[in-house]
C-alpha positions as CSV (number, residue, x, y, z in Angstrom):
1,M,-0.1,0.0,0.0
2,I,1.2,3.5,-0.9
3,L,-0.3,6.5,0.9
4,C,-0.7,9.5,-1.3
5,H,-1.3,12.7,0.7
6,G,-2.2,16.1,-0.9
7,L,-4.3,18.0,-3.4
8,L,-7.4,16.6,-5.1
9,A,-8.7,18.7,-7.9
10,T,-10.8,18.8,-11.1
11,D,-9.1,20.1,-14.2
12,F,-11.0,22.0,-17.0
13,L,-8.7,21.8,-20.0
14,A,-8.8,23.6,-23.5
15,P,-6.5,22.9,-26.3
16,V,-5.7,26.3,-27.9
17,S,-3.0,28.0,-30.0
18,F,-0.3,29.9,-28.2
19,P,0.2,32.8,-27.7
20,V,-3.3,33.3,-26.4
21,P,-5.0,36.5,-28.0
22,R,-6.3,39.3,-25.9
23,D,-9.8,40.9,-26.0
24,V,-11.3,38.4,-28.5
25,K,-13.7,35.4,-28.6
26,V,-11.9,32.2,-29.3
27,R,-13.8,29.1,-30.5
28,L,-12.8,25.9,-28.8
29,E,-12.9,22.7,-30.9
30,R,-12.6,20.6,-27.9
31,F,-13.0,20.8,-24.1
32,F,-12.1,18.3,-21.4
33,R,-12.9,17.7,-17.7
34,Q,-10.8,15.4,-15.7
35,G,-9.6,14.7,-12.3
36,G,-6.5,16.4,-11.1
37,G,-4.1,17.1,-8.3
38,P,-0.5,15.9,-7.9
39,A,-0.9,13.3,-5.1
40,A,-4.4,12.2,-6.4
41,N,-3.0,11.7,-9.9
42,A,-0.1,9.8,-8.6
43,A,-2.5,7.5,-6.7
44,V,-4.5,6.8,-9.9
45,A,-1.1,6.0,-11.7
46,I,-0.3,3.5,-9.0
47,A,-3.6,1.9,-9.2
48,R,-3.4,1.6,-13.0
49,L,0.0,-0.2,-12.6
50,G,-1.8,-2.8,-10.3
51,G,-0.5,-1.3,-7.1
52,R,-2.6,-0.5,-4.0
53,A,-3.0,3.2,-3.3
54,T,-4.8,5.0,-0.7
55,F,-5.5,8.8,-0.9
56,A,-5.6,11.3,2.1
57,G,-6.9,14.7,1.3
58,A,-9.9,17.0,1.4
59,V,-12.8,17.7,-1.0
60,G,-15.5,20.3,-0.9
61,D,-19.1,19.4,0.0
62,D,-20.4,20.3,-3.3
63,E,-21.3,18.3,-6.5
64,I,-17.7,18.6,-7.9
65,G,-16.2,17.5,-4.6
66,R,-18.3,14.4,-4.4
67,A,-17.4,13.6,-7.9
68,Q,-13.7,13.9,-7.2
69,R,-14.0,11.3,-4.4
70,A,-16.1,9.0,-6.6
71,E,-13.6,9.1,-9.4
72,L,-10.8,8.1,-7.2
73,M,-13.0,5.1,-6.0
74,A,-13.8,4.1,-9.5
75,E,-10.0,3.9,-10.2
76,G,-9.6,1.4,-7.3
77,V,-8.0,4.0,-4.9
78,D,-8.9,3.7,-1.3
79,V,-10.5,6.9,-0.1
80,A,-10.6,6.1,3.7
81,G,-8.3,9.3,4.3
82,V,-10.7,11.7,2.2
83,E,-12.1,14.3,4.4
84,I,-15.3,16.2,3.3
85,V,-15.0,19.9,4.4
86,A,-18.3,21.2,5.3
87,G,-19.1,24.7,3.5
88,A,-16.0,24.6,1.3
89,P,-16.1,24.5,-2.5
90,A,-14.2,21.9,-4.5
91,F,-10.7,22.8,-5.9
92,V,-10.6,23.4,-9.6
93,C,-8.0,24.3,-12.2
94,F,-8.3,25.9,-15.5
95,I,-5.6,24.6,-18.0
96,L,-4.7,25.9,-21.4
97,V,-2.9,23.4,-23.5
98,D,-0.7,24.5,-26.6
99,E,-1.9,22.5,-29.5
100,A,1.5,22.7,-31.1
101,D,3.6,20.8,-28.5
102,G,1.4,20.0,-25.5
103,A,2.8,22.5,-23.1
104,R,0.3,23.8,-20.7
105,T,-0.5,26.9,-18.5
106,I,-2.4,26.2,-15.4
107,Y,-4.7,28.7,-13.6
108,S,-5.7,28.0,-10.0
109,A,-6.3,29.6,-6.7
110,P,-4.6,27.4,-4.1
111,Q,-5.5,29.6,-1.2
112,T,-9.1,28.3,-1.7
113,R,-8.3,24.5,-1.5
114,P,-10.1,22.5,1.2
115,L,-7.7,20.9,3.7
116,R,-7.9,18.0,6.0
117,A,-8.0,18.8,9.7
118,S,-4.5,18.5,11.3
119,T,-6.1,16.3,14.0
120,A,-7.2,13.8,11.5
121,D,-5.6,10.4,11.5
122,P,-2.1,10.8,10.0
123,L,-1.8,7.5,8.6
124,P,-5.5,6.3,7.6
125,G,-6.1,2.8,6.6
126,V,-3.5,0.0,6.3
127,R,0.1,0.8,7.2
128,P,1.8,1.9,3.9
129,A,5.1,0.8,2.6
130,L,5.7,4.4,1.4
131,V,4.2,7.8,1.8
132,L,4.1,10.2,-1.1
133,V,3.3,13.9,-0.4
134,D,2.9,16.8,-2.8
135,G,3.5,19.9,-0.5
136,W,-0.2,20.9,-1.0
137,G,-1.7,19.1,2.0
138,G,-1.3,21.8,4.7
139,P,-0.8,21.1,8.4
140,S,-2.1,17.6,8.1
141,Q,0.6,16.7,5.6
142,G,3.3,17.6,8.0
143,A,1.7,15.4,10.6
144,T,1.5,12.5,8.1
145,V,5.1,12.9,7.3
146,A,6.2,12.9,11.0
147,A,4.1,9.8,11.6
148,A,5.7,8.0,8.7
149,R,9.2,8.8,9.8
150,A,8.5,7.8,13.4
151,A,7.1,4.5,12.0
152,G,10.1,3.9,9.8
153,I,8.1,4.4,6.6
154,P,10.0,6.2,3.8
155,V,8.7,9.4,2.5
156,M,8.8,10.6,-1.1
157,L,8.3,14.3,-1.9
158,D,6.9,15.7,-5.1
159,A,8.7,19.0,-5.3
160,G,7.0,21.0,-8.0
161,S,8.1,24.5,-6.8
162,V,10.1,26.2,-3.9
163,R,7.3,27.1,-1.5
164,D,7.2,27.2,2.2
165,D,5.2,24.0,2.5
166,V,7.6,22.1,0.3
167,V,10.8,23.5,1.8
168,A,9.5,22.5,5.2
169,L,9.3,18.9,4.0
170,L,12.8,18.7,2.4
171,D,14.6,17.7,5.7
172,Q,12.0,15.0,6.3
173,S,11.9,13.2,2.9
174,D,13.9,10.1,2.1
175,V,13.2,10.5,-1.7
176,V,12.9,14.0,-3.4
177,I,11.8,14.3,-7.0
178,G,11.8,17.9,-8.2
179,S,10.9,19.6,-11.3
180,E,13.4,21.6,-13.3
181,P,12.0,25.0,-12.2
182,F,12.2,23.9,-8.5
183,A,15.8,22.7,-9.0
184,R,16.6,26.1,-10.6
185,E,15.2,28.2,-7.9
186,L,16.7,25.9,-5.1
187,A,20.2,26.1,-6.5
188,G,19.9,29.7,-7.6
189,A,21.3,28.6,-11.0
190,D,20.4,26.4,-14.0
191,D,22.4,23.5,-12.6
192,P,20.4,20.4,-11.6
193,R,23.4,18.7,-10.1
194,A,23.9,21.6,-7.7
195,A,20.3,21.2,-6.6
196,L,20.9,17.4,-6.1
197,R,23.8,18.1,-3.9
198,L,21.7,20.4,-1.8
199,L,19.0,17.8,-1.5
200,L,21.4,15.1,-0.4
201,E,22.9,17.5,2.1
202,R,19.4,18.2,3.5
203,G,19.0,14.5,4.3
204,A,17.5,13.0,1.1
205,R,18.8,9.4,0.4
206,M,17.6,9.7,-3.2
207,A,17.2,12.8,-5.2
208,A,16.2,13.4,-8.9
209,V,15.3,16.4,-11.1
210,T,12.9,15.8,-13.9
211,R,13.6,17.9,-17.1
212,G,10.7,17.0,-19.5
213,E,11.9,16.1,-22.9
214,R,15.6,16.4,-21.7
215,G,15.2,13.4,-19.3
216,V,16.2,12.9,-15.7
217,V,19.3,13.6,-13.6
218,A,19.6,11.9,-10.3
219,A,21.9,11.2,-7.5
220,T,22.4,9.2,-4.2
221,A,25.2,9.2,-1.8
222,D,27.0,6.5,-4.0
223,G,27.0,8.7,-7.0
224,G,24.9,10.3,-9.8
225,F,23.4,9.2,-13.2
226,E,21.2,10.5,-15.8
227,F,19.1,9.2,-18.8
228,P,17.1,10.7,-21.6
229,A,13.4,10.9,-21.8
230,H,11.3,8.1,-23.3
231,P,10.4,9.3,-26.8
232,V,6.8,10.2,-27.5
233,R,4.7,12.7,-29.4
234,A,3.2,14.8,-26.6
235,V,-0.4,15.9,-26.9
236,D,-0.7,17.3,-23.4
237,T,1.9,17.5,-20.7
238,T,-0.6,18.2,-17.9
239,G,0.1,15.8,-15.0
240,A,3.3,14.5,-16.4
241,G,5.1,15.0,-13.3
242,D,2.4,13.5,-11.2
243,A,2.5,10.4,-13.4
244,F,6.3,10.2,-13.0
245,H,6.0,10.3,-9.2
246,G,3.3,7.6,-9.2
247,G,5.3,5.3,-11.4
248,A,8.5,5.8,-9.4
249,A,6.6,5.4,-6.0
250,W,5.1,2.2,-7.2
251,A,8.4,0.8,-8.4
252,L,10.3,1.7,-5.2
253,A,7.5,0.3,-3.0
254,A,7.7,-3.0,-5.2
255,G,11.4,-3.3,-4.6
256,H,13.0,-1.9,-7.7
257,D,16.3,0.1,-7.2
258,F,16.2,3.9,-7.7
259,E,17.3,4.2,-11.3
260,T,15.0,1.5,-12.4
261,A,12.1,3.2,-10.5
262,L,12.9,6.5,-12.1
263,R,13.1,4.9,-15.6
264,I,9.6,3.3,-14.9
265,G,8.4,6.7,-13.8
266,A,9.6,8.4,-16.9
267,V,7.9,5.8,-19.1
268,V,4.6,6.3,-17.2
269,A,5.0,10.0,-17.6
270,A,5.7,9.8,-21.4
271,L,2.8,7.5,-22.1
272,K,0.4,9.8,-20.2
273,C,1.4,12.6,-22.5
274,R,-0.1,11.0,-25.6
275,T,-3.6,11.7,-24.3
276,P,-5.2,15.0,-23.1
277,G,-5.6,15.4,-19.3
278,A,-3.7,14.2,-16.4
279,R,-5.4,10.9,-15.9
280,A,-7.0,9.6,-19.2
281,G,-3.6,8.5,-20.6
282,L,-2.2,7.0,-17.5
283,P,-0.9,3.4,-18.6
284,G,-1.4,0.0,-17.3
285,R,1.4,-2.3,-16.4
286,E,1.4,-4.2,-19.7
287,A,1.8,-0.9,-21.7
288,V,4.7,0.1,-19.6
289,E,6.4,-3.2,-19.9
290,T,6.0,-3.0,-23.7
291,A,7.5,0.4,-23.8
292,L,10.4,-0.5,-21.6
293,G,11.0,-3.7,-23.4
294,A,11.3,-5.4,-20.0
295,S,9.3,-6.9,-17.1
296,L,8.3,-4.8,-14.1
297,T,8.8,-7.6,-11.8
298,P,11.6,-6.6,-9.5
299,P,14.5,-8.9,-9.0
300,R,13.7,-9.0,-5.2
301,I,11.0,-7.9,-2.9
302,H,12.0,-5.9,0.2
303,P,10.5,-7.1,3.4
């Protein structure tokens, strides 16, 4: 079981031509609505791979919030840790996707997101093998990380940007996988290896920086490595990082080594990008094995 703690959202996506014109009416040929949120998308990725995922987060008590919870359940994600916040609206994002290359611009108001109460059970459900957090879970996320560390459960941090909530979790995370903008701001330079050194100095045992089509750079105390992205024609990059984290978390919990876990995460992310939205294109285990040209069965299972 992998516990994913953080943000649950609904994404409204529109493919458009960039740059976006001003003060005009633009006709949309297509429009999509899908589930979103970094930790929630990772949970769905884990379930699609055949893993067991439970999600801890909050939803509003409106129609969209109820649908968000139902969508996770339909994917086979345990929702024992989902808290319905009375009087709060569901969290939504509006996303413009560049029809040329799948790049996206996300509009959201994170200050309006519903949050689990800090007094809620920090580790709901079955004891997890790994806890994945996204830096969007508020005070209860810190409590979950503290409980996981006290219980000897490894913590993976999805570090999308340098924000106070993310920085507060850096010293408490065993695995940190950050985006390229996060690494650039953390290091104060366009040098992912400098960011990796900082992350290892802060206590991470494993650290990586995802660089989109330029691949992945990673490091542990034993040394560093890098590899290119899995080739794919991207239709929409929304949720690619979430897919990466979900795939890597599943692989680590299953007993794969760090490099293999990152390669699996990269393939999950690439395959997702072939389809609009963060979840519709998340692949199953067979598709990932075909793309990798290898079995996902680890050489050994950690106790």
